[in-house]
C-alpha positions in Angstrom: -25.5 35.2 -140.9 -23.9 32.1 -139.3 -23.9 28.8 -141.1 -26.0 26.2 -139.3 -24.3 22.9 -138.4 -26.0 19.6 -139.2 -27.0 18.6 -135.7 -29.3 15.7 -135.0 -32.8 16.6 -134.0 -33.4 16.3 -130.2 -36.1 13.8 -129.3 -37.7 13.3 -126.0 -37.9 9.7 -124.8 -40.8 9.1 -122.4 -39.9 7.7 -119.0 -40.8 4.0 -118.6 -43.9 3.3 -116.7 -43.3 2.3 -113.1 -43.7 -1.4 -112.2 -46.3 -2.0 -109.5 -46.2 -4.9 -107.0 -49.5 -5.9 -105.6 -50.4 -7.9 -102.5 -53.6 -9.0 -100.9 -54.4 -11.0 -97.8 -57.7 -12.0 -96.2 -57.8 -13.3 -92.6 -60.7 -14.9 -90.9 -60.7 -15.2 -87.2 -63.6 -17.2 -85.8 -67.0 -17.0 -87.4 -67.6 -13.3 -87.3 -64.3 -11.5 -87.7 -62.8 -11.0 -91.1 -60.0 -8.7 -92.2 -59.0 -8.0 -95.8 -56.0 -5.8 -96.8 -54.5 -5.0 -100.1 -51.4 -2.9 -101.1 -49.9 -1.6 -104.3 -46.3 -0.3 -104.2 -43.6 0.5 -106.8 -40.1 -0.9 -106.8 -38.8 2.4 -105.3 -41.4 2.1 -102.6 -40.2 -1.4 -101.7 -36.6 -0.1 -101.4 -37.8 2.7 -99.2 -39.7 0.3 -97.0 -36.7 -2.0 -96.8 -34.5 0.9 -95.7 -36.9 2.0 -93.0 -37.4 -1.5 -91.6 -33.6 -2.2 -91.5 -33.0 1.2 -89.8 -35.6 0.4 -87.2 -34.2 -3.0 -86.5 -30.6 -1.7 -86.2 -31.7 1.1 -83.8 -33.6 -1.4 -81.8 -30.5 -3.6 -81.5 -28.5 -0.6 -80.2 -31.2 0.3 -77.6 -31.3 -3.3 -76.4 -27.5 -3.6 -76.1 -27.3 -0.3 -74.2 -30.1 -1.5 -71.8 -28.4 -4.8 -71.2 -25.1 -3.0 -70.4 -26.9 -0.7 -68.0 -28.3 -3.7 -66.1 -24.9 -5.3 -65.7 -23.3 -2.2 -64.1 
């Protein structure tokens, strides 16, 4: 039989709870029209949204610059 080494016991550490960011807006247009919107998103979700918006803006800038160059020629 092999001798057992004195190893520390393995413990599992629970993952930290995600941080949620909440936002709510209520718009009233005139007397009859009312719009209420609420959103809950995690920090990772905010990063993903930021990446998507920046990629859309960058691609739009490329499309506009190509269109302007096409008009000049």
